[in-house]
C-alpha positions as CSV (number, residue, x, y, z in Angstrom):
1,X,0.3,0.0,0.1
2,X,1.5,3.6,-1.0
3,X,1.7,6.2,1.3
4,X,-1.0,8.6,-0.5
5,X,-4.0,5.2,-0.2
6,X,-2.7,5.2,3.5
7,X,-3.2,8.8,3.6
8,X,-6.3,9.0,1.8
9,X,-7.8,6.0,3.9
10,X,-7.3,7.1,7.0
11,X,-8.8,10.3,6.6
12,X,-11.5,9.0,4.7
13,X,-12.2,6.5,7.6
14,X,-12.2,9.6,10.1
15,X,-15.5,10.8,7.7
16,X,-17.1,7.9,7.8
17,X,-17.2,7.5,11.3
18,X,-18.7,11.1,11.6
19,X,-20.7,9.9,9.5
20,X,-22.2,6.9,10.7
21,X,-21.6,8.1,14.9
22,X,-24.2,10.8,14.0
23,X,-26.6,8.9,11.8
24,X,-26.8,6.6,14.4
25,X,-26.5,8.9,16.9
26,X,-23.1,8.4,19.2
27,X,-21.9,11.4,18.1
28,X,-23.6,14.4,18.1
29,X,-23.9,17.1,14.7
30,X,-22.7,20.3,16.7
31,X,-20.2,17.7,19.1
32,X,-16.0,18.8,19.2
33,X,-15.5,15.0,18.4
34,X,-17.5,15.3,15.8
35,X,-15.8,18.6,13.5
36,X,-12.3,16.9,14.8
37,X,-12.9,13.6,13.1
38,X,-13.9,16.3,9.3
39,X,-11.6,18.2,9.7
40,X,-8.7,16.1,10.1
41,X,-9.9,13.7,8.3
42,X,-11.1,15.9,5.0
43,X,-7.5,17.7,5.5
44,X,-5.7,13.9,5.2
45,X,-7.8,12.4,2.7
46,X,-7.2,16.5,0.4
47,X,-4.2,15.7,1.0
48,X,-3.7,12.1,-0.2
49,X,-5.9,13.3,-3.8
50,X,-3.1,16.0,-3.8
51,X,-0.6,12.8,-4.0
52,X,-2.7,10.6,-6.5
53,X,-3.2,14.0,-8.3
54,X,-7.0,13.5,-8.1
55,X,-7.5,16.9,-8.7
56,X,-11.7,16.9,-8.5
57,X,-10.7,14.9,-5.3
58,X,-8.4,17.7,-3.8
59,X,-11.3,19.8,-4.7
60,X,-13.3,17.7,-2.7
61,X,-11.8,17.6,0.6
62,X,-10.2,21.5,0.2
63,X,-13.8,22.0,0.9
64,X,-14.8,19.5,2.8
65,X,-11.7,21.1,5.5
66,X,-13.0,24.6,5.0
67,X,-16.2,23.4,5.9
68,X,-15.2,21.9,8.5
69,X,-12.9,24.3,9.7
70,X,-16.0,26.5,9.9
71,X,-18.6,24.5,12.1
72,X,-15.6,23.8,14.8
73,X,-14.9,27.8,14.9
74,X,-18.4,28.3,15.1
75,X,-19.0,25.7,17.9
76,X,-16.0,27.9,19.4
77,X,-17.7,30.4,20.1
78,X,-21.1,28.7,21.0
79,X,-18.9,28.1,24.6
80,X,-17.7,30.6,25.0
Protein backbone atom coordinates (compact mmCIF):
# COMPACT_ATOMS: atom_id res chain seq x y z
CA UNK A 1 0.00 0.00 0.00
CA UNK A 2 1.42 3.38 -0.98
CA UNK A 3 1.71 6.30 1.42
CA UNK A 4 -0.89 8.24 -0.58
CA UNK A 5 -3.37 5.37 -0.32
CA UNK A 6 -2.76 4.97 3.40
CA UNK A 7 -3.19 8.71 4.08
CA UNK A 8 -6.37 8.79 1.99
CA UNK A 9 -7.74 5.67 3.66
CA UNK A 10 -7.21 7.09 7.14
CA UNK A 11 -8.81 10.39 6.12
CA UNK A 12 -11.84 8.78 4.51
CA UNK A 13 -12.19 6.43 7.50
CA UNK A 14 -12.38 9.42 9.85
CA UNK A 15 -15.00 11.06 7.61
CA UNK A 16 -17.06 7.87 7.58
CA UNK A 17 -16.67 7.50 11.34
CA UNK A 18 -18.13 10.99 11.79
CA UNK A 19 -20.97 10.22 9.37
CA UNK A 20 -21.88 6.83 10.82
CA UNK A 21 -21.48 8.10 14.38
CA UNK A 22 -23.75 11.04 13.64
CA UNK A 23 -26.31 8.95 11.76
CA UNK A 24 -26.52 6.43 14.57
CA UNK A 25 -26.68 9.18 17.22
CA UNK A 26 -23.39 8.05 18.82
CA UNK A 27 -21.68 11.35 17.97
CA UNK A 28 -23.64 14.61 18.16
CA UNK A 29 -23.40 16.73 15.01
CA UNK A 30 -22.47 19.77 17.06
CA UNK A 31 -19.81 18.02 19.13
CA UNK A 32 -16.08 18.64 19.13
CA UNK A 33 -15.45 15.02 18.10
CA UNK A 34 -17.70 15.34 15.03
CA UNK A 35 -15.97 18.47 13.76
CA UNK A 36 -12.47 17.18 14.52
CA UNK A 37 -13.10 13.87 12.72
CA UNK A 38 -14.34 15.83 9.71
CA UNK A 39 -11.51 18.37 9.83
CA UNK A 40 -8.67 15.88 10.20
CA UNK A 41 -10.30 13.36 7.87
CA UNK A 42 -10.87 15.99 5.20
CA UNK A 43 -7.33 17.31 5.52
CA UNK A 44 -5.79 13.84 5.23
CA UNK A 45 -8.00 12.97 2.27
CA UNK A 46 -6.98 16.27 0.63
CA UNK A 47 -3.30 15.42 1.04
CA UNK A 48 -3.87 11.91 -0.28
CA UNK A 49 -5.73 13.26 -3.32
CA UNK A 50 -2.94 15.74 -3.98
CA UNK A 51 -0.34 12.97 -3.76
CA UNK A 52 -2.14 10.88 -6.38
CA UNK A 53 -2.97 13.88 -8.55
CA UNK A 54 -6.75 13.61 -8.33
CA UNK A 55 -7.83 17.24 -8.68
CA UNK A 56 -11.62 16.70 -8.37
CA UNK A 57 -11.18 14.65 -5.20
CA UNK A 58 -8.69 17.20 -3.85
CA UNK A 59 -11.16 20.07 -4.42
CA UNK A 60 -13.99 18.11 -2.78
CA UNK A 61 -11.91 17.29 0.28
CA UNK A 62 -10.43 20.80 0.54
CA UNK A 63 -13.93 22.28 0.61
CA UNK A 64 -14.95 19.65 3.17
CA UNK A 65 -11.97 20.64 5.31
CA UNK A 66 -12.75 24.35 5.13
CA UNK A 67 -16.42 23.72 5.95
CA UNK A 68 -15.34 21.62 8.93
CA UNK A 69 -13.01 24.37 10.11
CA UNK A 70 -15.88 26.87 9.90
CA UNK A 71 -18.08 24.49 11.90
CA UNK A 72 -15.37 24.07 14.53
CA UNK A 73 -14.90 27.84 14.85
CA UNK A 74 -18.66 28.29 15.25
CA UNK A 75 -18.70 25.60 17.93
CA UNK A 76 -16.00 27.40 19.92
CA UNK A 77 -17.80 30.75 19.53
CA UNK A 78 -21.02 29.19 20.87
CA UNK A 79 -19.18 27.83 23.90
CA UNK A 80 -17.95 31.29 24.94
